[in-house]
C-alpha positions as CSV (number, residue, x, y, z in Angstrom):
1,X,0.0,0.0,0.0
2,X,2.9,2.4,0.5
3,X,4.6,3.9,3.6
4,X,2.4,5.5,6.3
5,X,-0.6,7.1,4.8
6,X,0.8,7.0,1.2
7,X,-0.8,4.7,-1.3
8,X,1.2,3.5,-4.3
9,X,-0.7,4.1,-7.5
10,X,0.7,2.9,-10.9
11,X,0.0,5.5,-13.6
12,X,0.4,5.9,-17.3
13,X,0.3,9.5,-18.5
14,X,-0.4,9.8,-22.2
15,X,-0.8,13.6,-22.0
16,X,2.0,16.1,-22.0
17,X,0.7,17.5,-18.7
18,X,2.2,16.9,-15.2
19,X,0.9,14.2,-13.0
20,X,-1.8,15.3,-10.5
21,X,-0.3,16.7,-7.3
22,X,-1.5,18.3,-4.1
23,X,-1.3,22.1,-3.9
24,X,-0.3,22.0,-0.2
25,X,1.0,19.3,2.1
26,X,-2.4,18.9,3.8
27,X,-4.5,19.0,0.6
28,X,-6.7,15.9,0.1
29,X,-7.3,16.4,-3.6
30,X,-5.0,16.5,-6.6
31,X,-5.9,18.5,-9.7
32,X,-6.8,16.7,-12.9
33,X,-6.1,18.5,-16.2
34,X,-7.9,18.4,-19.5
35,X,-6.1,16.8,-22.3
36,X,-7.5,18.4,-25.5
37,X,-4.9,17.9,-28.2
38,X,-7.3,19.0,-30.9
39,X,-7.9,22.3,-29.3
40,X,-10.2,24.0,-26.7
41,X,-13.7,22.7,-25.8
42,X,-16.6,25.1,-25.4
43,X,-19.5,24.2,-23.3
44,X,-22.7,26.0,-23.9
45,X,-25.1,26.6,-21.0
46,X,-26.4,23.3,-19.7
47,X,-24.1,21.4,-22.1
48,X,-22.1,18.5,-20.8
49,X,-19.0,16.7,-22.1
50,X,-16.7,13.9,-21.2
51,X,-13.3,15.5,-21.0
52,X,-10.2,13.2,-21.3
53,X,-7.2,13.5,-19.0
54,X,-4.7,11.1,-20.7
55,X,-4.3,9.4,-17.3
56,X,-4.7,5.6,-16.7
57,X,-4.3,4.3,-13.2
58,X,-4.0,1.0,-11.3
59,X,-5.2,1.4,-7.7
60,X,-4.5,-1.1,-5.0
61,X,-7.3,-3.3,-3.7
62,X,-9.4,-1.5,-1.1
63,X,-9.0,1.9,-2.6
64,X,-11.0,4.1,-5.1
65,X,-10.4,7.4,-6.8
66,X,-13.1,10.0,-6.3
67,X,-13.4,12.7,-9.0
68,X,-14.8,15.9,-7.6
69,X,-15.5,19.4,-8.8
70,X,-13.0,22.3,-8.3
71,X,-14.6,25.0,-6.2
72,X,-13.0,27.8,-8.3
73,X,-14.5,26.5,-11.5
74,X,-17.9,26.1,-9.9
75,X,-18.1,29.6,-8.3
76,X,-16.3,31.6,-11.0
77,X,-17.6,29.9,-14.2
78,X,-20.5,27.6,-13.2
79,X,-18.7,24.5,-14.3
80,X,-19.0,21.4,-12.2
81,X,-18.6,17.6,-12.3
82,X,-21.9,16.1,-13.3
83,X,-21.7,12.8,-11.5
84,X,-20.0,14.1,-8.5
85,X,-18.2,12.4,-7.0
86,X,-17.3,10.1,-9.9
87,X,-15.7,6.9,-8.9
88,X,-12.8,5.1,-10.5
89,X,-12.7,1.5,-9.1
90,X,-9.5,-0.4,-8.4
91,X,-10.1,-2.8,-11.3
92,X,-10.8,-0.1,-14.0
93,X,-7.9,0.4,-16.5
94,X,-9.4,2.8,-19.0
95,X,-8.6,6.5,-19.3
96,X,-9.9,8.8,-16.5
97,X,-12.5,11.0,-18.0
98,X,-14.3,13.9,-16.3
99,X,-18.0,14.6,-17.1
100,X,-18.2,18.4,-16.9
101,X,-21.4,20.5,-17.2
102,X,-21.8,24.2,-17.6
103,X,-24.5,25.4,-15.2
104,X,-23.8,29.0,-16.0
105,X,-25.6,31.4,-18.3
106,X,-22.7,32.0,-20.7
107,X,-20.6,29.6,-22.8
108,X,-17.4,28.5,-21.1
109,X,-14.2,27.3,-22.9
110,X,-11.9,24.6,-21.4
111,X,-8.3,24.8,-22.6
112,X,-5.8,22.0,-23.0
113,X,-4.0,21.5,-19.7
114,X,-6.6,23.4,-17.7
115,X,-7.3,22.1,-14.2
116,X,-10.9,20.8,-14.5
117,X,-11.5,18.6,-11.4
118,X,-9.7,17.1,-8.4
119,X,-9.1,13.5,-7.5
120,X,-9.0,12.0,-4.1
121,X,-7.7,8.5,-3.4
122,X,-9.7,6.9,-0.6
123,X,-9.7,3.6,1.2
124,X,-13.0,1.8,1.5
125,X,-14.3,-1.2,3.3
126,X,-15.8,-4.4,1.8
127,X,-19.2,-5.2,3.2
128,X,-20.3,-8.5,4.6
129,X,-24.1,-8.1,5.0
130,X,-25.7,-9.5,8.2
131,X,-29.4,-9.9,7.7
132,X,-31.5,-9.3,10.8
133,X,-35.2,-8.7,11.6
134,X,-34.7,-5.5,13.5
135,X,-32.0,-2.8,14.2
136,X,-30.8,-1.5,17.5
137,X,-32.6,1.7,18.6
138,X,-30.8,5.1,18.9
139,X,-31.7,8.5,20.1
140,X,-32.1,9.7,16.5
141,X,-34.1,6.6,15.4
142,X,-35.6,7.1,11.9
143,X,-35.2,10.9,11.9
144,X,-33.9,11.9,8.5
145,X,-33.4,15.2,6.5
146,X,-33.9,18.2,8.8
147,X,-34.3,16.0,11.8
148,X,-31.7,17.8,13.9
149,X,-33.1,21.4,13.3
150,X,-31.9,24.1,10.9
């Protein structure tokens, strides 16, 4: 798995862009860049597109790659990741693509090499279901959305 909290991820980078990296030592996410060798991509309002990155990864068992929006793109330009968070499973070997959507009122152009999303590598647990006829009671019980107040 790697040393300490680090996870070793094998990567093939077919783009000319640098590998994803954290902006600061405590950042969880690493920026993904658009690979658009044929030129920029313009998204009209409410238009979506699968944007290639040129990255192919092999994650270790028990991990996933979550693809999330970048807050700057969302607030400044209305661009977000449509299936957020997108999941790249440990057994997927295809290119990482990012489904972007323009939720703004104006067309937005994505340039080759532009940072379009962030990726977070996370550990996850496998589930062994234990069928029962009832669940233990808690103070919250079945209280759902808005249950705890504002």
